[in-house]
C-alpha positions in Angstrom: 30.3 -22.2 89.3 30.0 -19.7 86.5 33.1 -19.8 84.3 34.6 -20.3 81.0 35.9 -23.9 80.3 39.2 -23.3 82.3 37.7 -21.1 85.0 38.6 -17.7 86.3 41.9 -17.4 84.6 40.1 -17.6 81.2 37.7 -14.8 82.2 40.6 -12.5 83.1 42.6 -13.5 80.0 39.5 -12.6 78.0 39.2 -9.2 79.7 42.9 -8.5 79.2 42.6 -9.2 75.5 39.3 -7.3 74.9 39.1 -4.4 77.2 40.4 -1.2 75.7 41.5 1.8 77.8 39.3 4.7 76.8 41.3 7.1 74.6 39.4 10.1 76.0 40.9 9.4 79.4 44.5 9.0 78.4 45.4 12.6 79.1 44.1 12.2 82.6 45.9 8.9 83.3 42.7 7.8 85.0 42.4 4.5 86.7 39.4 2.7 88.2 37.5 -0.5 88.6 33.9 -1.0 87.3 31.9 -3.9 88.8 29.6 -5.3 86.2 26.5 -7.4 87.1 25.0 -9.8 84.6 22.8 -12.9 84.3 24.3 -16.2 83.1 21.3 -18.1 81.6 20.7 -21.8 82.0 22.1 -22.0 78.4 25.2 -20.1 79.4 24.2 -16.9 77.5 25.0 -13.5 79.0 22.1 -10.9 79.5 20.9 -8.2 81.8 24.4 -6.5 81.8 24.6 -3.4 84.1 27.0 -1.4 86.2 26.8 -2.6 89.8 29.6 -0.2 91.0 30.9 2.6 88.9 34.6 3.2 88.3 33.8 6.9 88.6 34.4 7.3 84.8 31.5 6.9 82.4 33.8 5.8 79.6 35.3 3.0 81.7 31.9 1.8 82.8 30.6 1.8 79.1 33.7 -0.2 78.0 33.3 -2.7 80.8 29.6 -3.3 79.9 30.5 -3.6 76.2 33.1 -6.3 76.8 30.9 -8.3 79.2 28.0 -8.2 76.6 30.3 -9.7 74.1 31.5 -12.6 76.3 31.1 -16.1 74.8 28.8 -18.4 76.6 29.7 -19.4 80.2 29.2 -22.8 81.9 25.9 -22.2 83.6 25.5 -22.8 87.4 24.0 -26.1 88.4 21.7 -27.0 91.2 21.1 -30.8 91.8 22.8 -31.4 88.4 20.4 -29.1 86.5 21.6 -26.0 84.7 20.1 -22.8 86.2 20.3 -19.1 85.5 22.3 -17.1 88.0 23.3 -13.4 88.5 27.0 -12.7 89.0 29.3 -9.8 89.3 32.7 -9.2 87.8 35.2 -6.4 88.6 36.8 -4.9 85.5 40.0 -3.0 86.3 41.4 -0.1 84.2 45.0 0.8 84.6 46.7 3.6 82.7 49.8 2.3 80.9 51.9 4.8 79.1 52.5 3.9 75.5 56.0 3.2 74.3 55.1 4.3 70.8 55.7 7.9 69.9 52.7 9.3 68.0 
């Protein structure tokens, strides 16, 4: 499986920490999910990052791609005990959360 050291929970924790809701959409309170496709190389590196399914908002899609491109290396997939490159997809969810801070 393609994963960080501790699996899927690590991936979503990373997304929660690094994905920023696009400021340009705050007034619209927009929400959506962008599915990002990418290649995990035999060395665990991330490449060929693209939008497989749009959120419907260019800003969300761009942010999802930015964060996936910055992933640390993953554990590569293995076939017969040998590391291999494999494409995978990951949904990145954007939810509008109203700020408690008065600006």
